[in-house]
LUMMARPA-397082 format. One line per 8 residues: their letters; for each residue y negated, z negated, x of C-alpha. Coordinates in steps of 0.05 Angstrom, whole numbers. Each point is the difference from the previous one (the first is absolute). Layout:
<sites>
a> Y/Z/X; ...
</sites>
This chain:
<sites>
misghvap> 483/223/70; -65/47/-6; -20/17/-67; -59/39/-32; -40/58/20; -45/28/49; -42/65/-19; 4/65/57
gfeevreq> -31/-19/71; 1/-70/-12; 73/-12/31; -26/-41/59; -10/-55/-59; 71/-2/-23; 22/1/77; -46/-62/14
franfadr> 35/-31/-55; 68/0/11; -27/-30/77; -13/-51/-33; 64/-20/-28; 40/29/57; -42/-31/59; -52/-60/-25
delgaava> 45/-33/-43; -31/10/-69; 39/-29/-58; -33/44/-54; -61/29/-20; -40/63/-32; -57/37/29; -39/53/-49
ayvkgekv> -62/39/19; -43/53/-42; -44/50/27; -65/17/-48; 34/-12/-55; 75/25/21; 51/-54/12; 33/33/69
vdlwggyr> 49/-60/15; 40/-46/-48; 50/-36/47; 48/-65/-11; 59/-33/32; 40/-49/26; 11/-70/-42; -40/-39/-58
daarqdrw> 45/-61/30; 10/-31/73; 75/-1/-13; -6/74/-9; 44/8/-62; -58/35/-46; -35/65/18; -80/10/2
eedtlvlv> 0/46/-62; -46/53/-22; -43/-59/-43; 14/-60/49; -56/-49/-11; -33/-40/55; -47/-57/24; -48/22/45
ystskgma> -47/-58/22; -73/23/15; 16/73/-15; -19/-28/-64; -71/-12/19; -13/69/-4; 22/8/-78; -31/-60/-14
gmamalah> -66/45/33; 7/53/-41; -10/-53/-66; -69/-18/33; -19/75/12; 21/13/-75; -43/-64/-32; -61/26/51
srglidyd> 9/75/-30; 3/-24/-66; -74/-43/13; 46/-69/-8; -21/-23/73; -56/20/53; 29/-19/63; -66/-23/31
alvadywp> -10/-45/-66; 20/-81/10; 64/-19/-17; -26/-55/-34; -43/55/-46; 66/-1/-35; 33/-57/16; -52/-54/4
efaqngka> 46/-64/20; 15/39/54; -75/-24/26; 30/-62/18; 9/-25/74; -49/53/28; 23/52/-27; -63/27/-36
aitvrqll> -11/51/37; 58/45/22; -2/68/-21; 61/41/-35; 4/36/63; -1/-60/43; 62/-28/-32; 40/61/0
ahqaglsg> -22/0/81; 29/-58/13; -61/-24/15; -12/-51/-43; 35/-57/35; 61/-10/-58; 53/10/41; 27/-60/-14
ldvrlnst> 16/-44/-67; -3/-80/-4; 28/-6/-71; 82/9/15; 23/61/-38; 82/18/-21; 33/42/-52; -14/-44/-51
tlrdldyv> -71/-18/4; -9/74/10; 12/26/-71; -49/-45/-22; -63/47/19; -49/-55/-19; 22/-46/43; 9/47/54
adalarqk> -80/23/-10; -17/-65/-1; 18/-16/72; -26/56/27; -66/-3/-30; -6/-73/28; 13/23/73; -48/-7/45
pawkpgtr> 4/56/62; 27/1/66; -64/29/34; -66/24/-18; 18/55/-54; -22/67/33; 2/-33/76; 70/13/20
qgyhaiti> 65/32/-27; 63/-27/-10; 65/30/-33; 9/-30/-71; 65/14/-7; 17/-29/-61; -51/-38/-35; -52/72/-8
gwyeseli> 45/25/-56; 1/-60/-44; -77/4/8; 5/82/-12; 37/-18/-66; -42/-58/-21; -67/48/5; 50/52/-44
rrvdpehr> 12/-55/-41; -78/-9/-8; -24/73/-3; 54/35/-42; -22/-2/-79; 80/-19/-9; -3/-57/54; 69/15/24
slgrffad> 19/-15/59; -9/53/73; 86/6/-7; -15/18/-79; -61/37/17; 49/46/54; 54/12/-39; -44/31/-72
evaeplgl> -57/26/43; 33/24/59; 82/5/-5; 4/32/-58; -44/60/-1; 16/19/68; 74/-16/-10; 14/-53/39
efyiglpd> 55/-55/7; -32/-42/40; -13/-67/-26; -36/-63/15; 40/-61/-35; 72/32/-15; 16/10/-72; 64/-31/-25
svppgrva> 15/61/-28; 11/28/74; 73/-23/25; 0/-34/55; 61/51/26; -52/58/12; -41/-45/42; 26/2/77
siqgssia> 1/-69/29; -46/-14/64; 42/-28/59; -45/-45/39; -1/-8/74; 48/-49/37; -34/-44/57; 38/34/49
smlahvrt> -26/70/-26; -75/-30/-3; 19/-28/72; 17/74/26; -61/36/-27; -61/-60/8; -36/51/38; -6/50/-53
mptgmmas> -45/-52/-34; -70/-11/27; 5/-59/46; -66/-39/-27; 24/9/-73; 61/-38/13; -25/-52/47; -50/-6/-55
flrrgsht> 55/-10/-51; 30/-67/27; -65/-32/-4; 6/-37/-70; -79/15/-25; -15/61/36; -31/54/-46; 78/39/26
yraftnpr> 39/-52/-29; -31/-15/-58; -8/74/-19; 70/2/-12; 37/-56/-14; -28/-7/-72; 45/1/-50; 50/-36/56
trgpadld> 58/36/19; 61/10/50; -27/59/10; -25/82/-18; 74/4/-32; -12/-64/-47; -48/50/-42; 49/46/-23
kpkyrave> 30/-62/-42; 10/11/-67; -59/-58/-9; -43/29/32; 17/67/-17; -21/-16/-71; -71/-24/14; -60/37/24
ipagngig> -22/3/71; -45/61/11; -4/-7/68; 67/-3/20; 59/9/-56; -4/69/-21; 61/32/-24; 11/74/-4
qvrsiara> 29/73/13; -24/18/71; -14/64/-37; -45/-31/-42; -38/-21/52; -1/67/38; -23/31/-74; -57/-48/-8
ysdlsqgg> -34/11/59; 10/74/-1; -47/-3/-49; -55/-42/34; 5/43/47; -22/60/-42; -58/-47/-24; 39/-35/-55
pdlglter> 0/60/-59; 49/-30/-42; 0/-74/17; -77/8/-25; -42/-19/58; -71/35/-2; -24/25/60; -43/-58/9
tfeeitap> 55/-45/13; 38/46/48; -65/14/43; 9/-80/2; 65/-18/6; 8/55/63; -79/-15/22; 7/-42/73
prppsgnp> 16/-58/0; -57/-64/2; 14/-49/50; -14/-65/-5; -69/-18/37; 30/-53/60; 75/23/45; 39/36/-29
rdlvlwvp> 68/-29/13; 37/-13/-48; 15/-86/-5; 61/10/-29; 41/63/25; -47/-5/73; -1/65/16; -46/65/-22
aayslgfv> -2/21/-72; -48/37/-54; 5/-20/-68; -33/31/-57; 2/-11/-75; 80/-25/-2; 18/53/49; 15/1/80
rptgdflf> -39/53/34; 26/32/64; -25/-29/57; 14/-19/81; 67/18/9; 20/-4/-65; -21/65/-25; 28/42/-53
glgerslg> -16/69/-34; -49/62/28; -52/-45/-18; -42/-55/-2; -3/4/-75; 74/-19/-6; 21/-67/-37; 61/-32/-15
hpgaggsf> 31/-71/15; 68/-18/31; 39/-59/-14; 50/-39/30; 56/15/32; -23/71/8; -16/29/-65; -58/52/0
gfadpeaq> -40/45/-54; -63/33/14; -46/58/-28; -24/55/59; -57/32/-36; -23/51/51; 71/24/1; 14/-21/-78
vgfayapn> 62/-38/17; 35/-57/-38; 48/-37/37; 59/-61/-9; 56/-25/37; 27/-72/-15; 70/-29/26; 36/-69/-24
rlghhlrd> 9/-24/72; -51/-23/17; -35/14/69; -32/-32/50; -67/36/18; -65/-11/-44; -19/79/-2; 26/53/29
dprekglr> 78/-14/-19; 43/51/50; 34/10/-57; -61/19/-44; -36/34/54; 55/50/27; -4/26/-74; -76/2/-7
dalyrclg> -12/27/68; 62/57/-23; -34/18/-56; -70/6/38; 36/45/48; 27/39/-58; -70/14/-33; -25/18/63
rgarsgav> 50/54/11; -27/32/-72; 69/-36/-34; -13/33/-66; -6/-53/-55; 48/31/-56; 36/-22/-56; 59/-56/8
gaaqsgs> 37/47/-52; -6/52/54; 20/-55/63; 54/-11/40; 51/-45/-18; 1/-68/47; 68/-16/-6
</sites>
């Protein structure tokens, strides 16, 4: 059932991974972690499909929902390092049409911190219209903010990725979309297999099928999600409802359909190997040397978040939240890593990837059975906590080649 390896001293992570299948109803999943650039955990197990016919293999890919946002944030950081964007510049400096309807004063920093008031979109998008990047850009440019930019924050659940992509198109000399820019400038140099917009060349059978939530399962776990968020979601026109219902789908599992796998939704449809996410965050935890980040960019993305001028409660998620430059940061009861400089992003259903500069850790986990926690899914958190307990005991970050088998 369980395959892969852990370095000596990290055996507890393997035991927690096994417990996910024995005690937490795991279907299929993978987890990986690097410490100081060395891979110390690389495990996978279970099944790629709900019928439990196809095993999760070493090279299995999986949809990771909003964990994609962290990967997109790395692309934006690289653009900053190359002088293509300035976080404190106006978005309209790069994209003049963006200034419509009260958006002229929005900065790149505010946009990437979910403070722009653009969590919803009036124009209805679907898998066909998303292929027309000019059409999408026009819809984004015409959108009116839902609150005065900079004064509040509300999770731009889907829209932030399209705004990032159009910014990249505007500043990139080759005018590539974010998905294409990521493939060429982030994935290829780092040796990642992670896609924002799944190419036709990838056999569908390599991608784990997402098992969505049944009504009975949702009702059984209703208290694990923020009460205010769930109540707001039931009100048409609320910030929460608007943030999560464009494109209109029957639920998160619909993004796993071929028509949505193929288009670019940088905020929510990244598909890749879990170890690739951990590898990218490993480099980020060390300052991004392989990615090519400058010291200034690294200092920017790990600096304390700048909250909105007004009430910091998230108007979409209804929980304390801290966002900065495309990443989620530790706050409130959602703490990860050893210090405040940690950065990453969780995804719907339980996935999570992050970098911890203090411990120089890159970590990632993703399942194909969607869970019912906004963050800190017990399957993921059990693995993360076990990793840090191992680090606290002085576990050696030895090469995986010398590690013990996890089967």
